[in-house]
C-alpha positions in Angstrom: 73.6 -88.8 -5.4 72.9 -86.7 -2.3 75.3 -86.0 0.3 74.8 -83.6 3.5 77.4 -81.0 4.3 76.9 -79.1 7.6 73.4 -80.5 7.9 72.4 -79.2 4.4 71.5 -81.9 1.7 73.4 -81.0 -1.5 72.7 -82.6 -4.7 75.7 -84.1 -6.6 75.5 -84.3 -10.5 78.0 -85.2 -13.0 77.7 -83.3 -16.2 79.4 -82.2 -19.4 80.1 -78.6 -18.6 83.9 -77.6 -18.2 82.8 -74.7 -15.9 85.0 -72.0 -17.5 87.3 -71.3 -20.6 90.6 -71.8 -18.9 90.1 -75.6 -18.4 91.5 -75.5 -14.7 88.0 -76.0 -12.8 86.6 -79.4 -12.8 83.5 -78.6 -10.6 81.4 -76.2 -9.2 79.2 -75.6 -5.9 76.1 -73.4 -5.9 75.4 -72.6 -2.1 72.0 -71.0 -2.8 70.7 -74.2 -4.5 72.6 -76.7 -2.4 74.1 -78.2 -5.6 77.5 -79.7 -6.6 78.2 -80.3 -10.3 81.2 -82.3 -11.3 82.5 -82.8 -14.9 81.8 -86.3 -15.8 84.7 -86.4 -18.5 87.5 -87.2 -16.0 89.3 -90.0 -14.5 87.7 -91.5 -11.5 90.4 -90.2 -9.1 90.2 -87.1 -10.7 86.4 -87.0 -10.3 86.7 -88.0 -6.6 89.2 -85.3 -5.6 87.0 -82.8 -7.5 84.0 -83.6 -5.5 86.2 -83.4 -2.1 87.3 -80.1 -3.4 83.8 -78.7 -3.8 82.8 -80.2 -0.4 85.6 -78.3 1.3 84.3 -75.0 -0.3 80.9 -75.9 0.9 82.1 -76.6 4.5 84.0 -73.3 4.8 81.4 -71.3 3.7 78.8 -73.0 6.1 81.1 -72.7 9.1 81.4 -69.0 8.5 84.8 -68.9 6.7 83.9 -67.7 3.3 87.3 -66.1 3.1 88.9 -69.5 3.2 86.6 -70.9 0.8 87.8 -68.3 -1.9 91.3 -69.1 -1.4 91.8 -71.8 -3.9 95.4 -72.7 -3.1 94.1 -73.6 0.6 91.2 -75.3 -0.6 93.1 -77.4 -3.0 95.7 -78.3 -0.5 93.1 -79.4 2.1 91.1 -81.2 -0.4 94.1 -83.3 -1.7 95.1 -84.0 2.1 91.5 -85.2 2.9 91.2 -87.1 -0.4 94.5 -88.9 0.2 93.9 -89.6 3.8 90.7 -91.5 2.9 92.0 -93.0 -0.2 95.0 -94.6 2.0 92.6 -95.8 4.9 90.1 -97.4 2.3 93.0 -99.4 0.7 94.4 -100.7 4.2 90.8 -101.9 5.4 
């Protein structure tokens, strides 16, 4: 799948990778390659929220706020809010 983030097409792939040893990261964004990788061994809702999380990272970098992109608490909170907002909207349509 390809999604456009701030005018840049990002390739999104699902993979087996756990991304790190602590098991707390479910995805990864590579800004230079314009790629997002998501662990495919997750429930659908976790997969979707993880994609939103990585999209938030990319948006923040592209709008010139890499400082906020490095703040995982902010990124996670914002991604959860965005995901829940659109999830509720889709259920009401």
